N, C-alpha and C positions, 0 to 999 in steps of 0.2 A: 345783684343777688335778687331774684324775682320773689317777692313777697304778695301773698294775697290777703294778708291780715285785714280784718274787718269786711273782707269782701263774700259775696254768695253767689255760688254757681250752681247752676242746672245741668246735669251731663243726661241726656237720655241715651237709651241703650248703654247705661252705666253699669250694668252687672256683669259684663264679660268683655273680652277683647281689648280694642283700643278704648272703648268707653270706661271701663275698669282702672285700665292704666291711667287714662287722664283724671279719674275721680280721685284716685290715689294721690296723683301729683299735686292736684289742686287742694286737697286737705293738707298733704304733708307741708305746702308752702303757705298754710294758714287760713283757707278759705271754709268755709262752712259750706257743705257739698250736699245738694238734693240728687240722689239718683233715681231718674225717672225710668223703669224698665218693666217689661211684661213677666219678667222671670223674678217671682218674689223669692224663692228659695236662693237662687245664686245672689240676688242682691242683699238679703238679710245677712248672709254668710259675710258678704263684704262690709257691709255696715258694721256687723258684730265685731270684725278683724280691725276695721278701722278706730273704733270706738276703745277697744282694747290696747290701742297705741296712743289714746289720748286725743284723737282727733275727731272734729265734729262732722256727723255726716248723717242722712235720715234718707227715709227709702218712701216713695209713693210709685204705687204699681200704676203703670203707663202703657197702654197699647197705643201706638201712634197713628192706628188707622181710625181713632175716635178723636175728634177735634177737642171734644169735653174732657178726655183725659190729659191731653196736652195742655188745656188751660188750667186743669187741676193742678197740675206739675207746677206750674208758676205761681199759682196762688198758694200752694204749699210753702213755696221757697218765701214768699211774702209773710205769711201767717206765722211760719216757725221762725226766720231769722230777721224779719223785718225789712226786707227789701230783695233786690235782683240784681246784680252786676256783671253777671257773665253767663252764656248759653253756648253749651257744646250741641248742637244738633248733630248727633252721631248715630240716633237709630235708623234702622231700616226695617225692612221686612224680608225675610230669607226666601230663597226660591221654593223651598219645600210649601211655604205658603201662598206664594206668588209664583206660579209657573212663568217662564219666559221663554221665548221662541225665536226663531226666523221670521221674518213679516208674513210670509205666505201662512205660515202656521200659528199666526198670531189671531187671539180672540179678543174682541172688545174688553171682555171681563178682566183677561189677563194683563192687558194694557193698562187698564183704569187701576187695578189692585196695585200693580207694580209702582206708578207713577204716585198713587196716593201714599204708599209705604216709604217711599224715598225723597219725594220733590213735596207733594202736598203737607206731608208732615214737616218737613224743614220749613215751608212757609208758613205754618200754623205756629211753630215753635217762637220764630221771628214776630210773628203778629201778636202773639200773648205774652212775649219777653219784652218787647219795645216799650210798651206804657209804663211799665215799673222801672226799667233802665233810666227812663226821661225824669222819673222822679227822684232817682238818685243822682242825677246830673251827667250821665252818660253809661256806657257799658261797652262789652265787647261780646261778639257772636262769632263762632267757629264753627263751620259746618264742614261734615265730612263727605267728600266726595269720593272719586276713585279715577284710576286710569282710565277706565272703560270710558270717562267722558270725553277723552282727546283720542281714542283709538277705537277701532271696529273690535267687538269681541264675539260678532257673528251671530252666535246663539243667545246673546244677553240683549236683545234691541231693546227693549222697554226699560232696562235697567241702565243701558249705555244713555239713552233718552233722558231719563230722570236725572242722572248725574249732571249731564252737560246741562241740564236746567238749573240745577243747584248752582252751576257757575253763574247763570245769567241772573238768577236771583240773588246771590251773593253781591255782584255789582249793582243792582237796583237797590239792595237795602242799604248799601254803604254810601251811594251818592244820595238816597233820600233822607238818610236820617245822620249824614255827617255833623250836621249843623248841630244836631242834639248830643255831639260828643259820643256817638254810638259808631262802633267800628264793626264791621263784617268781612270776614275772610274765610277762604275755604283751604282745607288741607287736603291734598291729593295724593291717597296712598297708593303704591303697586301692590305687589305680593306681600303679605304680611302674615307672618307666622303666628296666628291666633290659636287656641286650643280647639277650636271649631275646625279650623282649617287644616290643623295637623292629624284631626282624626277623621277628617270626612275628604279630603283631596288625596288621589292616588300617589304613590312616590313617583311615577313617570310625570304627573303635572308637576309636583314640586321641583323636580330635577329640570323640567323645561324652564320655570321661573328662574332657577338658580343660573341655568346655562345662559338666559337672555339679560341677565343682570350684569352690569360692568363691574361693580363692588364684589369682594370676595364673601359677601353675606347677604342674606335676607332680612328684613325688616322684622323686629318683635314690636309687639303692641307700645311697649315703650317709647320706641323709636319715634312713633306717631304721635303719641302722647306729648313727647318733649317739644314737638313743634306746635300742637295746640295749645299747649302750656304758654309758649313763647307769644304767639300770635294774641292770647288773650291778656297778656300783661301789659303794662306800661313800657316795657322795653320795645315794642312794636307799636308805639303810639303813631307813629307817620305811615304805617301800612294799613291799608283799607281796601276792599275791593279787589283782592288779589286771590289766586288759586295757587297755592305753594305745592309743587309737585315735588312727593317724596317717594320716589320708585327706586330708588338706587342707580338712576340713570338708564332704566330701562328702555324710556321712551325717548332717549338721548341719540340713538344711534341707528347707523343702517344696520339692520340685522344679519344681512349676508356678508358684511365687510367683519363685523365682530367675528362671527363664526370663523370666517376665514382666517383671519388673523390669529385667533386663539389657536387654531389647528396648525396654522404655522409655526407658531411658539411652542407647540407641542403642550399646551396647557388645557388642563382640565378641571372643571370644578368638583371639590371635593364636597357630596352632599352631606356627608357624615359630620363634617366640619361646620357646616351651617345648624347643626343641633335641631334637625325636625323631629327627632324621634318622640 
């Protein structure tokens, strides 16, 4: 049984989606959780729900484009709960705020903004968390990456580069601070049925994800949260420097072979069964 009793966790981007699911699981397993997010309304609603269940959680408004906000989130955890044991670097920056493009259409500003929101922010989370973890005799960092780090997405050039950088950063942190009993890993989701995804992605895109996934379902935020929680726990004490792919097998196959095999079998993916509505 995983327990985070007497542990303190910070979850960036913890107000919705994967971050909210992870924050809830940490709290349910005994941790005091700091939700660091730019969305005060959603974060406050989640905090109130967790406290209503007798769980310990607090909120600090955090925009990961500002290093002082990231530092303040770690300081809030220490001043409120006495230390810091776990960091889930989950926050990024939406494409609506940081447009992305193919290389010939990329501007330096677009590139820098996207890398700042996904890669630099993850580095700064580690930078400001590690000194506090050292004082606790160790800790665990889990970075949220993306399948885009492993396969081209064509028009998400800066995002894919940033997430690939997260993998390299994860290894560097794991090796540099392993002797401090600090582990660092990344979870690498594929398609995840977050509320934002359900609301913004066209049905044909969701169908494409479903068709390209060997498993007969797409991931829910809780599926990714389960992996993040495991990596942060003592059950994963020998796992560090790793990027754990959680895409339902999407990147494990030859795409044309999968499609042909399903067609020969007469198989179809029932999108309604995936409950994406």
